[in-house]
C-alpha positions in Angstrom: 91.4 -160.8 73.1 88.5 -161.6 75.4 88.6 -158.6 77.8 86.0 -155.9 77.5 87.1 -152.8 75.8 86.6 -149.6 78.0 83.8 -147.2 77.1 84.8 -144.8 74.3 87.3 -142.1 75.1 86.3 -138.4 75.0 88.3 -137.8 71.8 86.7 -140.8 70.1 83.3 -139.6 71.0 84.0 -136.2 69.5 85.3 -137.7 66.2 82.4 -140.2 66.1 80.0 -137.2 66.3 81.7 -135.6 63.3 81.3 -138.8 61.3 77.6 -139.3 62.3 76.7 -135.7 61.5 78.6 -135.5 58.2 76.7 -135.6 54.9 79.0 -138.4 53.7 78.2 -140.5 56.8 74.5 -140.0 56.3 74.6 -140.9 52.6 76.7 -144.0 53.4 74.4 -145.1 56.2 71.3 -144.8 53.9 73.0 -146.6 51.1 74.0 -149.5 53.4 70.4 -149.7 54.8 69.0 -149.8 51.3 71.5 -152.6 50.3 70.6 -154.5 53.4 66.9 -154.7 52.3 65.8 -153.1 55.5 62.7 -151.3 54.2 61.7 -154.2 52.0 61.8 -156.8 54.8 60.3 -154.4 57.4 57.5 -153.0 55.3 55.2 -153.1 58.4 56.1 -149.8 60.2 54.6 -151.2 63.4 57.4 -153.7 63.8 59.5 -153.3 67.0 63.1 -152.4 66.2 66.2 -152.2 68.5 69.3 -150.4 67.5 72.3 -152.1 69.2 74.8 -149.4 70.1 72.8 -146.4 69.0 75.4 -143.8 69.7 74.0 -140.3 69.0 70.9 -141.7 67.6 71.6 -141.2 63.9 70.1 -144.6 63.0 67.1 -144.0 65.2 66.4 -140.6 63.6 66.5 -142.3 60.2 64.0 -145.0 61.3 61.6 -142.3 62.6 61.9 -140.3 59.4 60.8 -143.5 57.5 57.7 -143.9 59.7 58.9 -146.4 62.3 57.8 -145.5 65.8 58.2 -148.7 67.9 61.9 -148.1 68.6 64.3 -149.2 71.3 68.1 -148.9 71.7 71.0 -149.8 73.8 74.3 -147.9 74.2 76.9 -148.4 77.0 78.2 -144.8 76.8 75.7 -142.4 78.4 77.6 -139.4 77.0 76.8 -140.5 73.5 73.1 -140.6 74.1 72.7 -137.3 76.0 71.5 -135.4 72.9 68.9 -137.9 71.7 65.7 -135.8 72.0 63.0 -137.0 74.4 60.5 -136.4 71.6 62.0 -139.4 69.7 60.2 -141.6 72.3 62.9 -144.4 72.2 63.1 -147.0 75.0 66.8 -146.5 75.8 68.9 -148.6 78.1 72.6 -148.3 78.9 74.2 -151.7 78.6 76.6 -153.6 76.3 75.8 -155.9 73.4 77.1 -158.8 75.4 74.3 -158.4 78.0 71.3 -156.7 76.5 68.8 -155.5 79.2 65.6 -156.5 77.4 63.4 -159.6 77.8 63.5 -162.6 75.5 61.7 -162.3 72.2 61.1 -158.5 72.5 61.9 -157.4 69.0 61.0 -158.0 65.3 64.3 -156.6 64.1 67.8 -156.0 65.4 69.9 -153.3 63.8 73.7 -153.7 64.3 75.7 -150.9 62.6 79.5 -150.9 63.2 79.2 -152.4 66.7 80.7 -155.9 66.6 84.1 -154.7 65.5 84.4 -152.6 68.7 84.2 -155.8 70.8 87.3 -157.5 72.1 87.5 -161.0 70.7 85.6 -164.2 70.2 84.0 -164.5 73.7 82.5 -161.0 73.2 81.3 -161.9 69.7 79.6 -165.1 70.8 78.0 -163.4 73.8 76.6 -160.6 71.6 75.3 -163.1 69.0 73.6 -165.1 71.8 71.9 -162.0 73.2 70.7 -160.9 69.7 69.2 -164.3 69.2 67.6 -164.2 72.6 65.8 -160.9 72.3 64.7 -161.6 68.7 61.2 -163.0 68.0 60.9 -166.1 65.8 60.8 -165.0 62.1 62.5 -161.7 63.0 65.4 -160.1 61.2 69.0 -159.1 62.1 70.6 -156.4 59.9 74.4 -156.4 60.4 76.5 -153.7 58.8 80.2 -154.1 59.7 83.7 -153.9 58.1 84.6 -157.1 56.4 87.5 -157.1 53.9 90.8 -156.9 55.6 92.9 -156.3 52.5 90.6 -153.4 51.4 90.9 -151.6 54.7 94.7 -152.0 54.6 94.6 -150.3 51.2 92.2 -147.6 52.3 93.8 -146.6 55.6 96.7 -144.5 54.1 94.3 -143.0 51.5 91.8 -141.9 54.2 94.8 -140.5 56.2 95.8 -138.4 53.2 92.3 -137.3 52.6 92.2 -136.2 56.3 94.6 -133.4 55.5 91.8 -131.8 53.5 88.6 -133.2 55.0 87.3 -132.9 58.5 85.2 -136.0 58.0 88.2 -138.2 56.9 90.4 -136.7 59.6 87.8 -137.8 62.2 87.6 -141.3 60.6 91.3 -141.7 60.7 91.4 -140.7 64.4 88.7 -143.2 65.4 90.6 -145.9 63.5 93.7 -145.1 65.4 91.9 -145.8 68.7 90.2 -149.0 67.6 92.6 -150.5 65.1 93.4 -153.6 67.1 89.8 -154.6 67.6 88.8 -153.7 64.1 91.6 -155.6 62.4 90.8 -158.7 64.6 87.2 -158.5 63.5 88.1 -158.0 59.8 90.2 -161.2 60.0 87.6 -163.2 61.8 84.1 -161.9 60.8 83.5 -165.1 58.8 83.5 -167.0 62.1 80.7 -164.7 63.3 78.7 -165.6 60.2 79.3 -169.3 60.8 78.2 -169.0 64.5 74.9 -167.3 63.5 74.2 -169.8 60.7 74.7 -172.7 63.1 71.8 -171.2 65.1 69.6 -171.8 62.1 69.4 -168.2 60.8 68.4 -167.9 57.1 70.6 -165.6 54.9 68.7 -162.9 53.1 71.8 -160.7 52.2 75.4 -161.6 52.4 77.4 -159.1 50.4 80.2 -156.6 50.4 80.3 -153.0 49.3 83.8 -151.5 49.3 85.1 -153.0 52.6 81.6 -153.1 54.3 80.0 -156.5 55.1 76.2 -156.5 54.7 74.7 -159.5 56.5 70.9 -159.7 56.8 69.6 -162.9 58.4 66.2 -164.2 59.5 65.5 -166.2 62.6 63.6 -169.5 62.0 59.9 -169.3 62.7 58.5 -171.5 65.4 57.3 -174.9 64.1 53.6 -175.8 64.4 
């Protein structure tokens, strides 16, 4: 599982849009950010933030609504970013998490929401983690929000499928799961190794928790000595 996964299919993009624009998706995203201590740890609104895999820009829009203006993002699929308004003033580059097209130590915070589980195996995880470390300033924060409990998602999958008979949002969720099940299940079984890899780099844990099946992992890069 080391080959790169192709850019999202057209049907996945359409279902992803439904999820991002839904009220449930918005509420869940805000709740996860609150539990990650994002606003608390980034009280300075001048901090430079990058959204890894920004998609349609839902996370970016939220950051702007909270007063953050120094924003950047990457997204490999140009079709997903076509509706991000120019007025948002985001420095956007089309690239993958495994090779981030920004200089070293460019950011005070890196936001990773549901991105790592799209990647295909350990080589891709390690490359993405190395890149995140590279572009982050000493003392900066990484906010990782990813699926994390394998047994919970196995239990929830048939429930969400059933709810999809009545809900457009859950139907879209089930369809995206169908396209990325192999990658997501592999990450669910191995996300602990991602944690270990980052901790070996010296990151300090600020949040390491679960809500339903979501893994919340907020870490801080060591400050430079002297």
